[in-house]
C-alpha positions in Angstrom: 0.0 0.0 0.0 1.3 3.5 -0.9 2.4 5.5 2.1 1.9 9.2 2.4 5.0 11.5 2.4 5.5 15.2 2.5 7.3 16.7 -0.5 10.7 18.2 0.1 9.4 21.4 -1.4 6.7 23.0 -3.6 8.7 24.1 -6.6 7.7 27.6 -7.8 9.4 29.0 -10.8 9.1 31.2 -13.9 10.9 30.2 -17.1 12.0 32.4 -20.0 12.7 30.9 -23.4 15.8 32.3 -25.0 17.7 32.3 -28.3 21.4 32.8 -28.8 22.2 33.4 -25.2 25.2 32.4 -23.1 26.2 32.8 -19.4 28.3 35.9 -20.1 25.3 37.7 -21.5 23.1 36.8 -18.4 25.9 37.8 -16.0 26.2 41.1 -17.7 22.5 41.8 -17.5 22.3 40.8 -13.9 25.3 43.0 -13.0 23.6 46.0 -14.7 20.2 45.3 -13.0 21.6 44.6 -9.5 24.6 46.9 -9.4 27.0 44.2 -8.4 29.0 41.3 -9.8 27.5 37.9 -9.4 29.6 34.7 -9.9 27.8 31.9 -11.7 28.5 28.2 -11.1 28.5 26.0 -14.2 27.9 22.2 -14.2 27.0 19.6 -16.8 23.8 17.7 -15.9 22.5 14.4 -17.4 18.9 13.6 -16.8 17.1 10.4 -17.6 13.3 10.4 -17.6 11.2 7.3 -16.9 7.7 6.4 -18.1 5.6 3.7 -19.7 3.5 4.6 -22.8 3.2 8.1 -21.5 1.2 7.1 -18.5 3.2 9.2 -16.0 3.1 12.2 -18.2 -0.7 11.9 -18.5 -1.0 11.7 -14.7 1.1 14.9 -14.3 4.0 13.0 -12.7 7.7 13.2 -13.8 10.3 10.8 -12.5 13.9 11.2 -13.4 17.4 10.5 -12.3 20.0 13.2 -12.5 23.8 12.8 -12.6 26.4 15.4 -12.0 29.9 13.8 -12.3 29.7 10.8 -10.0 26.8 12.1 -7.8 23.3 11.0 -8.5 19.8 11.8 -7.3 16.2 10.6 -8.1 13.5 13.3 -8.3 9.8 13.0 -8.4 7.6 15.9 -9.4 3.8 16.2 -9.4 2.3 19.0 -11.4 0.1 21.6 -9.7 -2.2 24.1 -11.4 -0.2 27.0 -12.9 -0.6 30.5 -11.6 0.0 33.3 -14.1 3.0 31.6 -15.8 4.3 30.3 -12.5 4.9 26.6 -12.6 4.1 24.8 -9.3 5.1 21.3 -8.6 5.4 19.1 -5.5 8.9 17.8 -5.5 10.8 14.9 -3.8 14.6 14.4 -4.1 16.5 11.3 -3.0 20.3 10.7 -3.2 21.0 7.4 -4.9 24.2 5.4 -5.6 23.7 5.0 -9.3 21.5 6.5 -12.1 18.7 3.9 -11.7 15.3 4.0 -10.1 15.0 3.0 -6.4 11.5 1.5 -6.3 11.5 1.2 -2.5 11.9 5.0 -2.3 9.2 5.5 -4.9 6.8 3.5 -2.9 7.2 5.9 0.0 5.5 8.7 -1.9 1.8 9.4 -2.1 1.2 9.1 -5.9 -1.9 8.8 -8.1 -3.3 5.2 -8.1 -2.4 4.6 -11.8 1.3 5.5 -11.1 1.4 3.4 -8.0 0.4 0.3 -10.1 3.3 1.0 -12.5 5.7 1.3 -9.6 4.4 -1.9 -7.9 5.0 -3.7 -11.2 8.5 -2.2 -11.6 7.4 -1.3 -15.1 9.1 2.0 -15.7 11.9 2.4 -18.3 14.1 5.2 -19.6 12.1 7.0 -22.3 14.4 9.9 -23.1 17.5 11.7 -21.9 18.7 15.2 -21.8 22.2 16.7 -21.2 22.7 20.3 -20.7 25.1 22.9 -19.2 23.5 24.7 -16.2 24.9 28.0 -14.9 23.4 29.1 -11.5 23.3 32.5 -9.9 21.9 32.9 -6.4 20.2 36.3 -5.9 18.7 37.9 -2.8 16.4 40.7 -3.7 14.0 42.5 -1.4 13.8 39.6 1.0 13.3 37.1 -1.9 15.9 34.3 -2.3 16.0 33.2 -6.0 18.0 30.7 -7.9 18.5 31.8 -11.5 19.6 28.9 -13.8 20.6 29.1 -17.5 20.1 25.7 -19.2 21.7 25.1 -22.6 21.6 21.8 -24.3 19.1 19.4 -25.8 16.5 16.7 -25.2 17.2 13.6 -27.2 14.8 10.7 -28.2 16.4 8.2 -30.5 17.4 10.3 -33.6 15.2 13.3 -32.7 16.4 16.2 -30.6 15.0 19.5 -29.4 17.2 22.4 -28.2 17.0 23.6 -24.7 17.8 27.3 -24.1 15.9 28.6 -21.1 16.4 30.8 -18.0 14.6 29.5 -14.9 14.0 31.7 -11.9 13.1 29.5 -8.9 11.8 30.8 -5.6 13.9 29.4 -2.7 12.4 31.5 0.0 10.4 34.7 0.5 7.6 36.4 -1.4 7.0 35.6 -5.1 6.5 39.2 -6.3 10.2 40.2 -6.4 10.9 37.1 -8.5 8.2 38.1 -10.9 9.6 41.7 -11.1 13.1 40.4 -11.7 11.8 38.1 -14.5 10.1 41.2 -16.1 13.3 43.2 -15.8 15.3 40.4 -17.5 12.7 40.2 -20.2 13.4 43.9 -21.0 17.1 43.1 -21.5 17.1 39.6 -23.0 15.0 38.7 -26.1 12.7 36.1 -24.6 9.2 34.6 -24.2 7.4 33.1 -21.2 8.2 29.5 -21.6 5.6 26.8 -20.7 7.1 23.6 -22.1 8.9 21.5 -19.5 11.8 19.2 -20.3 9.5 16.3 -19.5 6.9 17.5 -21.9 9.5 18.2 -24.6 10.6 14.6 -24.4 7.1 13.3 -24.4 6.2 15.3 -27.5 9.4 14.0 -29.3 8.4 10.5 -28.5 4.9 11.0 -29.9 6.0 13.3 -32.7 3.4 15.8 -31.4 3.8 19.3 -32.8 2.3 21.7 -30.3 0.6 23.5 -33.2 -1.4 20.4 -33.9 -3.1 20.6 -30.4 -6.8 21.7 -30.2 -7.2 25.5 -30.9 -7.2 27.7 -27.8 -10.5 28.9 -26.2 -9.4 31.5 -23.6 -6.9 34.3 -23.3 -4.6 32.1 -21.0 -4.8 29.4 -23.6 -3.8 31.8 -26.4 -0.8 33.0 -24.3 0.3 29.4 -23.9 -0.2 28.9 -27.7 2.0 31.9 -28.3 4.7 30.4 -26.1 4.5 27.1 -27.8 4.6 28.7 -31.3 7.9 30.4 -30.3 9.4 27.2 -28.9 11.9 25.2 -31.0 9.5 22.3 -30.9 7.2 24.2 -33.3 9.9 25.3 -35.6 9.3 28.0 -34.3 6.2 29.1 -36.1 6.0 32.9 -36.7 2.6 32.7 -38.3 1.1 30.9 -35.3 2.8 33.4 -33.0 1.1 36.3 -34.8 -2.2 34.4 -34.8 -2.0 34.1 -31.0 -1.0 37.7 -30.5 -3.9 38.9 -32.7 -6.4 36.6 -30.8 -5.4 38.2 -27.5 -6.4 41.5 -29.0 -4.2 43.8 -27.0 -3.7 46.8 -29.4 -0.6 48.1 -27.7 1.1 44.7 -27.7 0.1 44.1 -31.4 1.7 47.5 -32.3 4.8 46.7 -30.2 5.5 43.1 -31.0 3.7 42.0 -34.2 6.2 43.0 -36.8 9.1 41.4 -35.0 7.2 38.2 -34.4 6.0 38.1 -38.0 9.7 38.2 -39.1 10.6 35.4 -36.8 12.3 37.5 -34.1 11.9 37.8 -30.3 11.2 41.4 -29.3 12.5 42.8 -26.1 9.8 43.0 -23.4 7.6 40.2 -24.9 8.1 37.9 -21.9 7.3 40.7 -19.5 4.0 41.4 -21.3 3.2 37.7 -21.4 3.8 37.2 -17.7 1.7 40.2 -16.8 -1.1 39.1 -19.1 -1.0 35.7 -17.6 -1.2 37.0 -14.0 -4.1 39.2 -15.0 -5.9 36.3 -16.6 -5.6 34.3 -13.4 -7.0 37.2 -11.4 -9.9 37.9 -13.7 -13.4 36.6 -12.7 -14.6 33.4 -14.4 
């Protein structure tokens, strides 16, 4: 029988999708914004994600092993409802001796019934792998402790790959608002978009050859914002026509005037991610 356990943390983060960015560029922008030099720490991470016929992904659960040199950990994440572009996930982390699943530890977590059955059967296999260079900067701002991570690399499934180029801002402690403000300031300096595709989803879509632009059409402003994000992601090409379609559907005249031409030409305009984050927050606050 599955035993209840308390997650190590509720992961709360905002993610910016980038193009042609490197650690030096991010360090320079952070120095200008914060008025001080920050030293980034760079490591190479290798992740292996486990599933069976997409059942974990459908249940909102991600299970992976991560290796950094000769150190390994197993991580389990359960997706929570998003809040205005903020990704929220219950997260458990376990040190392990080798990059392989420890089913005894997995059975200590309170997971959905369908997932428990897979774990009881020992039925999970590696379905995809990603390797990337991560550079971390720790920032304390207005009582908010934030880890900023630049991930550069790719997700690989057999012969298919999808680039990873994203800046994650994860709340370690404190109020979320300074993190949101810092994300918006970075969006004014780094061409970016509010990213919504996780590495787990990226791998799942590669497995299924599922182009995000083949999903059902959006029905709400929040859905159109996510469509815009997916249209700008490498998984969709990206798709400038679909990005413009989403922007037009949101019907913000100022945003259309500011961003449309650049998006139509395949670019990433400065400030786009800031507008997307604010629109997403407003859509969450709007009455339904």
